[in-house]
N, C-alpha and C positions, 0 to 999 in steps of 0.2 A: 504493499500499499504505500503511495506517494501523496503528500499533500504538500500544497504549495501557498506561500502567502505572497502577494504580489506587492510592489511600493505604491506609495500614493501618486496622484496625478502630478502633485507639485514635487517631482524629484530635484534632488540638487543640480544645479548647472553643470553640463558634461555628463550627466548619467541619462543613458538612454533607457534603460529597463534595468529593473531590480527585482529579485525574489527572495524569500527565505523558502528553504525545502526540507523536507523529513522524509524519508523513504526506507522502508524495512521489508524484509522478505524477498529481497530481489535476486534474480539468477545471478550467480558470479560470472565476471566474463570480461569483456572489453567493450568500452564505449567510443564512438567515434567524436571527436571534439571538432566540429566542422569549421571550416574557413568561413570568416563573415568579414565585414568592414568594421567591425568594432573590437574594441579591446576588451579581454576579458578579466574579470577582478574576481576571485572565488575566496571565502573564509570558511574552511570546513572544521567543523565541530565534531565530527565521528571517526577521526584519524585524517592523516595528510592525503591530499590529492596525489596519487600515484600516475606518472606518465611513462611512455615506454617508445618515444620517438613518433614517428609519424607513419601514416599507412603506405607511403613510398618505401619503406625498409620493410621488404618482404620477410615471411616466416615468423616463427614464434617468438613473441617478445622475450627479449634478454634482460631476466629480472637483475642483472648484475649492472645493467647501464640504467636502471630506474631512476626517476627523481621523485621524491616525496616532498610535498610542500604543504604546511599548515593554510597559509596564504600564499595563491598562486596568482601572478599576473602573465597573461599572454598577450603577445603583440599580435600583429596582422601576418598570418601564415597562409601560403598558397595551396597546402593539402591538409587533410584532417590529420589531428593528434591522436595517439592511440592512449586511451586512459582507462585505467584498471576502474572496473564496476564491483564494488564489494557489496556483500549482503546488506549493508547499512549505510547510509549517507544522510549528511544533515549540515546545514551552513546556510550561507548567503551567496548569491552570486549575481553579479552586476554587469551589465555591458556599457563601457563607457566610450564617450567618443575620443577617437585618435586626436582630433586637434585640441581637446581639452586636456590631453595629457601633462602639459608642463604645469598647469595649476594645480592638477588633480595630484599627481604622482611626483612632480619634481624632475621629469624628466621628457624628451620626446618618444613618440612612439618608436621611433627607429631604435631607440635604445632598448627596446624589449625584445630580445632577439629570441627565436626559436619559438616552439609551442607551450613554453611556461618557464618562468622564474620564480626563484624564492623572493616572497614578498620583501623578506629581510634583507635581501641585497638590494632592492629597489627603494625600499622605503625607510630603511634603518630600524631600530629598534621599535618603533612606534607600531610596526607591523604585528610585532607579538603581541603588545599591548593591545591592540585592537582585537586579535584573537582571543585573548583572555577574556575580554569584555563581550564579545559577542558569544563566546562558550558559556558566560554565566547567567545567561537567560535564553528564553526559550521562544518560539514561534514567531509571530511579528513583530516580537521586541528586538529579535536578532536584526531585523531589517531597520529600524528605527536607530538602533544603536550604529549600524554602519553607514547610514544615510547622513546621521546627525555628525559622525566622525569627518564624511567627505565635506560636509557645508563648514565645518571648522578648517578644512585643508583649504577651502576656496577662500574663506576669509582672510588667512594668513598668506595667500598666495600672492608672488611678485606680478602684477598684471602687466609690468613692463615687457616682459618674457612674451611677445606676440608671435604668432604664425605670420609667415608672410602671407600679404592679401592675395597673391596670385595663387598660392596653395589653397586658401580658403575657398576661392573663387572656382577652382579646378574640382575641389570636393563636392562644392554645390552642385555643380552642372551634372556631375558623374551619379551623385543620389538622386537628383530630380528626373534623370533619366534612365535610373537603375541600371547603371553602367553600359547603356546602348547609345555609346559615343565615341568617334574615332578619336586618336590621340591627336592627329594633325588639326582636326576641328577644335578640338579642346584647348590646343595651344594657341590658335587664333583669338579663341574665344578670353584668354588671359592676356593676350598681348605679349608672348613668349616665343621662342623657337621651341619645335618639340623637345630638342635635346636639354635646352634650359630647364623646361618644365620637369622633365624626367629627374634631372638632378636635384630639384628643389624639392619634389615630391617624395624621392626616396630619402633625401636627407632629414626630411621631417616625419614620414611614416613609415619608412624601411622599404617599400614597394614601390614600383613604377607605376605610371597612371594607368598603362595596360593591365597590369596586374589587380590593381585596385577596380577597375571597371569590370574584370573578370569576376572579383569577389562580390561586386554588386548584384550582377546578374546571377550568379549562383544562389546568392542569399534571396533574390527574388523567388527562385525556383523553389528552393527548400520552403519558405513562407506559403506559398501558394499549395504545394503538397500537403503541409502541415494542416492547411485550412480546409484540406478535403479534396482539392482537385487532383483526378486521375488520369485525364486524358493527356498522354505524354505529346502528342502531335500538337494537338493545340498550345499545349503549355510552351512548347517549344518556340511556335511562332510567336506567342504572346510575350515571351522573355528575352527576344534577340537571337535567338539560336536559327541555323538556316533550316533545321529538320529534327525530327525525333532522334536519328541516329547521331546527330551534333551533339544536342543537348545529353544524350546518353553517354556518348565519350568523354566528354567535359565533365559531367557530374561524377564519372568513374574516375577520372584522372584526379578530381579534387577530394573525392570524399572516399576512394578506395572499393567502392561498390556501386551498382547501379541503381537509380531512383527507386526501382521495384524492391531490391533487395534491403534497401535503407528501410523503406515503409515497413518492412517485415521486422526488421531488427528494433524499429522504434514503436512498433504496435502498442505495448504499454504505455510507453511515455506519451504517447499522443491521446491515447484514451484518459490517462490520469491529467491531460491538460498542461504536460510540462511545455509544449511549444506555444502556449498562448501568452507566453511572457517574453516572445521573439520581439525585437525592436522594430518598430514601424518604418 
């Protein structure tokens, strides 16, 4: 059984979605941490989050290479992470806007490398303090603690560390079009050469504009699948892919499985409403 408590409508600036979760009786196995255009912030209160690299690394996960963090931060990654699914999970998960990383986390999104970093390495000792405070309460109170902590971070942040306006505009255009935008058009829209735009976006976000557009398109597909859409041919045409085969190739490359296989894996989570907390 899994229960979710979702964040209030008035989330802290830079927080795209938030939920507290509590799950028990899960089938032990592996969960796919899918790519998305958002940063992932997890405070786990039922043992650390264990990751085993990405789906691009075939074969059985190597336990000796696993990472385990009570507070996990993940940047933008092009392929799904391999995450251990234990029998019980609880904690808080938030999606953060990458352009708010400077104010919320004190670093750029580009500095969050790989599919997960220890929150203590990024935030310092305050990450462990946050974990202890979240773990000391239950249910929706966990979410309130995390949200209030982020509001205090924002209040104390240096507003002078601004993101380049060209990067902000590029993000806005890509989000508005859900990734359906050519890089040459995007560069003209922000008044830069494609190369200059690529360098600025990569320096801020850790990915190229093309990779960011790909993440937006993929995220749109996942959202529509989670909402109940099942006709892959129509879904492909509605989300910027040439046809169903193109969609399936791209989805498989990024998730490590086909859309149909993902729906089978996520059946219980979808039924429990886990994907209702997806960012809009």
